[in-house]
Backbone as JSON Lines, residues from 0, in Angstrom:
{"i":0,"aa":"M","n":[104.9,36.84,87.89],"ca":[106.04,37.83,87.83],"c":[107.11,37.46,88.76]}
{"i":1,"aa":"A","n":[106.69,36.78,90.1],"ca":[107.69,36.39,90.98],"c":[108.5,35.25,90.46]}
{"i":2,"aa":"D","n":[108.08,34.49,89.76],"ca":[108.75,33.45,89.16],"c":[109.79,33.9,88.19]}
{"i":3,"aa":"R","n":[109.37,34.98,87.44],"ca":[110.45,35.45,86.44],"c":[111.6,36.09,87.27]}
{"i":4,"aa":"V","n":[111.25,36.74,88.45],"ca":[112.32,37.51,89.3],"c":[113.25,36.42,89.71]}
{"i":5,"aa":"K","n":[112.58,35.32,90.5],"ca":[113.4,34.2,90.87],"c":[114.23,33.68,89.87]}
{"i":6,"aa":"D","n":[113.75,33.36,88.7],"ca":[114.55,32.95,87.44],"c":[115.64,33.73,87.32]}
{"i":7,"aa":"F","n":[115.5,35.02,87.18],"ca":[116.52,35.99,86.78],"c":[117.67,36.03,87.91]}
{"i":8,"aa":"L","n":[117.2,35.95,89.16],"ca":[118.09,35.86,90.14],"c":[118.99,34.57,90.34]}
{"i":9,"aa":"R","n":[118.35,33.53,90.01],"ca":[118.95,32.17,90.1],"c":[119.77,31.89,88.86]}
{"i":10,"aa":"V","n":[119.39,32.17,87.79],"ca":[119.9,31.72,86.53],"c":[120.78,32.77,85.9]}
{"i":11,"aa":"Q","n":[120.27,34.01,85.71],"ca":[120.82,35.15,84.86],"c":[121.8,35.82,85.55]}
{"i":12,"aa":"V","n":[121.52,36.17,87.03],"ca":[122.56,36.86,87.56],"c":[123.86,36.31,87.83]}
{"i":13,"aa":"P","n":[123.96,34.9,88.22],"ca":[125.28,34.41,88.06],"c":[126.15,34.42,86.83]}
{"i":14,"aa":"L","n":[125.36,34.17,85.74],"ca":[126.02,34.3,84.45],"c":[126.63,35.66,84.14]}
{"i":15,"aa":"L","n":[125.7,36.79,84.56],"ca":[125.99,38.05,84.26],"c":[127.19,38.34,85.04]}
{"i":16,"aa":"Q","n":[127.32,38.04,86.26],"ca":[128.43,38.43,87.37],"c":[129.71,37.88,86.49]}
{"i":17,"aa":"L","n":[129.57,36.61,86.13],"ca":[130.87,36.04,85.32],"c":[131.28,36.73,84.01]}
{"i":18,"aa":"L","n":[130.21,36.94,83.26],"ca":[130.6,37.7,82.15],"c":[131.11,39.09,82.06]}
{"i":19,"aa":"C","n":[130.87,39.64,83.24],"ca":[131.11,41.14,83.57],"c":[132.42,41.27,84.29]}
{"i":20,"aa":"T","n":[133.14,40.05,84.35],"ca":[134.53,39.87,85.15],"c":[135.48,40.98,84.29]}
{"i":21,"aa":"P","n":[136.03,41.73,85.15],"ca":[137.09,42.61,84.53],"c":[138.28,41.86,83.89]}
{"i":22,"aa":"G","n":[138.74,42.11,82.81],"ca":[139.92,41.4,82.3],"c":[139.66,40.35,81.31]}
{"i":23,"aa":"I","n":[138.49,39.97,81.09],"ca":[138.18,39.08,80.12],"c":[138.6,39.31,78.71]}
{"i":24,"aa":"V","n":[139.55,38.52,78.08],"ca":[139.94,38.96,76.81],"c":[139.87,37.77,75.81]}
{"i":25,"aa":"G","n":[140.16,37.86,74.6],"ca":[139.97,36.85,73.58],"c":[140.38,35.5,73.99]}
{"i":26,"aa":"R","n":[141.49,35.33,74.7],"ca":[141.83,33.97,75.09],"c":[140.84,33.32,76.14]}
{"i":27,"aa":"H","n":[140.34,34.27,76.84],"ca":[139.44,33.59,77.87],"c":[138.03,33.25,77.17]}
{"i":28,"aa":"W","n":[137.58,33.88,76.19],"ca":[136.56,33.68,75.47],"c":[136.73,32.47,74.66]}
{"i":29,"aa":"R","n":[137.81,32.04,74.17],"ca":[138.04,30.99,73.45],"c":[138.2,29.64,74.51]}
{"i":30,"aa":"S","n":[138.74,29.94,75.67],"ca":[138.75,28.93,76.66],"c":[137.25,28.5,77.23]}
{"i":31,"aa":"M","n":[136.45,29.43,77.19],"ca":[134.98,29.37,77.52],"c":[134.42,28.51,76.33]}
{"i":32,"aa":"E","n":[134.83,28.83,75.08],"ca":[134.23,28.13,73.96],"c":[134.53,26.58,74.1]}
{"i":33,"aa":"K","n":[135.76,26.45,74.39],"ca":[136.34,24.98,74.53],"c":[135.65,24.25,75.56]}
{"i":34,"aa":"A","n":[135.47,24.94,76.74],"ca":[134.76,24.5,77.83],"c":[133.33,23.95,77.61]}
{"i":35,"aa":"T","n":[132.58,24.86,76.89],"ca":[131.17,24.77,76.6],"c":[130.77,24.06,75.25]}
{"i":36,"aa":"G","n":[131.71,24.0,74.34],"ca":[131.4,23.6,73.02],"c":[130.46,24.51,72.32]}
{"i":37,"aa":"L","n":[130.44,25.79,72.76],"ca":[129.55,26.9,72.01],"c":[130.58,27.72,71.28]}
{"i":38,"aa":"I","n":[129.88,28.4,70.16],"ca":[130.65,29.52,69.52],"c":[130.12,30.72,70.27]}
{"i":39,"aa":"I","n":[131.12,31.53,70.95],"ca":[130.71,32.81,71.59],"c":[131.18,33.98,70.97]}
{"i":40,"aa":"A","n":[130.28,34.9,70.63],"ca":[130.76,36.23,69.84],"c":[131.21,37.01,70.99]}
{"i":41,"aa":"D","n":[132.52,37.46,70.84],"ca":[132.88,38.29,72.13],"c":[133.13,39.81,71.5]}
{"i":42,"aa":"R","n":[132.14,40.27,70.98],"ca":[132.07,41.65,70.45],"c":[131.86,42.6,71.5]}
{"i":43,"aa":"E","n":[132.02,43.88,71.5],"ca":[131.82,44.84,72.5],"c":[130.34,45.1,72.62]}
{"i":44,"aa":"D","n":[129.49,44.81,71.58],"ca":[128.09,45.01,71.49],"c":[127.18,43.66,71.8]}
{"i":45,"aa":"S","n":[128.14,42.75,72.44],"ca":[127.38,41.47,72.83],"c":[126.53,41.78,74.19]}
{"i":46,"aa":"N","n":[125.45,41.11,74.39],"ca":[124.78,41.34,75.54],"c":[124.17,40.17,76.14]}
{"i":47,"aa":"L","n":[123.53,40.24,77.29],"ca":[122.9,39.01,78.04],"c":[122.23,38.15,77.41]}
{"i":48,"aa":"K","n":[121.16,38.84,76.49],"ca":[120.16,38.09,75.84],"c":[120.91,37.09,74.85]}
{"i":49,"aa":"Q","n":[121.9,37.69,74.16],"ca":[122.45,36.81,73.2],"c":[123.39,35.61,73.77]}
{"i":50,"aa":"M","n":[123.82,35.84,75.02],"ca":[124.51,34.74,75.82],"c":[123.47,33.8,76.31]}
{"i":51,"aa":"L","n":[122.34,34.3,76.69],"ca":[121.06,33.34,77.11],"c":[120.69,32.59,75.79]}
{"i":52,"aa":"D","n":[120.52,33.34,74.77],"ca":[119.94,32.56,73.59],"c":[121.09,31.52,73.05]}
{"i":53,"aa":"L","n":[122.43,31.68,73.5],"ca":[123.26,30.54,73.12],"c":[123.24,29.28,74.19]}
{"i":54,"aa":"G","n":[122.63,29.65,75.34],"ca":[122.53,28.69,76.39],"c":[123.54,28.64,77.14]}
{"i":55,"aa":"L","n":[124.43,29.72,77.29],"ca":[125.56,29.88,78.14],"c":[125.24,29.72,79.64]}
{"i":56,"aa":"Q","n":[123.86,29.98,80.01],"ca":[123.4,29.85,81.5],"c":[123.64,28.46,81.79]}
{"i":57,"aa":"H","n":[123.63,27.53,81.06],"ca":[123.62,26.11,81.31],"c":[125.15,25.79,81.55]}
{"i":58,"aa":"H","n":[126.08,26.58,81.49],"ca":[127.32,26.21,81.54],"c":[128.1,27.12,82.58]}
{"i":59,"aa":"V","n":[127.5,27.63,83.44],"ca":[128.06,28.56,84.53],"c":[129.29,27.84,85.1]}
{"i":60,"aa":"Q","n":[129.19,26.63,85.72],"ca":[130.29,25.96,86.25],"c":[131.43,25.83,85.4]}
{"i":61,"aa":"A","n":[131.23,25.64,84.09],"ca":[132.1,25.41,83.26],"c":[133.04,26.6,82.82]}
{"i":62,"aa":"I","n":[132.46,27.69,82.88],"ca":[133.22,28.96,82.58],"c":[133.61,29.67,83.85]}
{"i":63,"aa":"E","n":[133.18,29.34,85.09],"ca":[133.63,29.97,86.24],"c":[135.09,29.91,86.46]}
{"i":64,"aa":"E","n":[135.8,28.91,86.18],"ca":[137.31,28.91,86.52],"c":[137.89,29.88,85.64]}
{"i":65,"aa":"T","n":[137.53,30.08,84.25],"ca":[138.05,30.77,83.16],"c":[137.94,32.29,83.61]}
{"i":66,"aa":"C","n":[136.87,32.53,84.13],"ca":[136.51,34.09,84.62],"c":[137.16,34.24,85.9]}
{"i":67,"aa":"V","n":[137.2,33.36,86.78],"ca":[138.15,33.67,87.97],"c":[139.6,33.91,87.72]}
{"i":68,"aa":"A","n":[140.15,33.07,86.64],"ca":[141.33,33.22,86.36],"c":[141.57,34.64,85.58]}
{"i":69,"aa":"A","n":[140.71,34.95,84.71],"ca":[140.73,36.31,84.13],"c":[140.74,37.43,85.16]}
{"i":70,"aa":"S","n":[139.95,37.35,86.2],"ca":[140.0,38.41,87.29],"c":[141.29,38.39,88.03]}
{"i":71,"aa":"K","n":[141.87,37.2,88.22],"ca":[143.18,37.21,88.98],"c":[144.23,37.81,88.1]}
{"i":72,"aa":"E","n":[144.3,37.35,86.81],"ca":[145.18,37.99,85.81],"c":[145.08,39.5,85.53]}
{"i":73,"aa":"Y","n":[143.83,39.99,85.56],"ca":[143.62,41.55,85.55],"c":[144.12,42.07,86.76]}
{"i":74,"aa":"G","n":[143.78,41.59,88.04],"ca":[144.26,42.27,89.35],"c":[145.9,42.4,89.38]}
{"i":75,"aa":"L","n":[146.54,41.12,88.85],"ca":[148.06,41.19,88.75],"c":[148.58,42.27,87.83]}
{"i":76,"aa":"E","n":[147.83,42.39,86.46],"ca":[148.29,43.27,85.71],"c":[148.13,44.65,86.22]}
{"i":77,"aa":"K","n":[146.96,44.92,86.8],"ca":[146.94,46.34,87.44],"c":[147.93,46.53,88.41]}
{"i":78,"aa":"N","n":[148.21,45.63,89.27],"ca":[149.29,45.86,90.32],"c":[150.54,46.17,89.75]}
{"i":79,"aa":"M","n":[150.95,45.35,88.72],"ca":[152.3,45.44,88.15],"c":[152.26,46.76,87.46]}
{"i":80,"aa":"D","n":[151.34,47.39,86.67],"ca":[151.24,48.71,86.11],"c":[151.46,49.69,87.19]}
{"i":81,"aa":"K","n":[150.83,49.44,88.46],"ca":[151.05,50.36,89.44],"c":[152.5,50.39,89.85]}
{"i":82,"aa":"M","n":[152.98,49.21,90.27],"ca":[154.37,48.97,90.69],"c":[155.33,49.61,89.75]}
{"i":83,"aa":"E","n":[155.16,49.53,88.47],"ca":[156.01,50.05,87.27],"c":[155.96,51.48,87.43]}
{"i":84,"aa":"A","n":[154.89,52.11,87.6],"ca":[154.72,53.6,87.73],"c":[155.44,54.02,88.88]}
{"i":85,"aa":"E","n":[155.38,53.53,90.14],"ca":[155.88,53.81,91.23],"c":[157.51,53.61,91.21]}
{"i":86,"aa":"W","n":[157.91,52.8,90.55],"ca":[159.53,52.41,90.43],"c":[160.06,53.32,89.2]}
{"i":87,"aa":"E","n":[159.22,53.84,88.32],"ca":[159.87,54.69,87.11],"c":[160.94,55.65,87.55]}
{"i":88,"aa":"P","n":[160.44,56.45,88.49],"ca":[161.48,57.6,88.61],"c":[162.58,57.25,89.52]}
{"i":89,"aa":"L","n":[162.69,55.96,90.04],"ca":[163.77,55.44,90.84],"c":[164.96,55.11,89.85]}
{"i":90,"aa":"V","n":[166.08,55.42,90.36],"ca":[167.5,55.08,89.55],"c":[168.32,54.14,90.61]}
{"i":91,"aa":"F","n":[168.49,52.96,89.92],"ca":[169.12,51.87,90.91],"c":[170.64,51.98,90.13]}
{"i":92,"aa":"E","n":[171.64,51.98,91.08],"ca":[173.03,51.98,90.7],"c":[173.64,50.7,90.9]}
{"i":93,"aa":"T","n":[174.65,50.29,90.22],"ca":[175.36,49.14,90.68],"c":[176.75,49.52,90.92]}
{"i":94,"aa":"K","n":[177.41,48.75,91.8],"ca":[178.98,49.17,91.88],"c":[179.7,48.0,91.31]}
C-alpha cells in the first residue's frame, strides 16, 4: 500500500497538477499532442485514468511548458477582463 501511495505522489500528482491548470484550451491540448506524439481527448468528461492509460505521465516534462503558458495566458486574460470592467464607466475626452 505504501508503494502505491508513493507512486501516486511521485507520478500521478505532478500530471494531475499540470492537467488541472486553469485556462487550458484546445490549442494547448494540440500543443501537448505535438510534444508527446499522443492523441489526447480533451473532452469535459476526460479523467486522470484515461490520461494515465495514454501514458501521459511519461511526458510530464514535455507538457509542462504548455501548461505553464496556459496558466500565464489565463492570468493575463482575467486581468484584462478586470481592467476592462474597471475602465468601462470611464469617459475619455480628446481636445
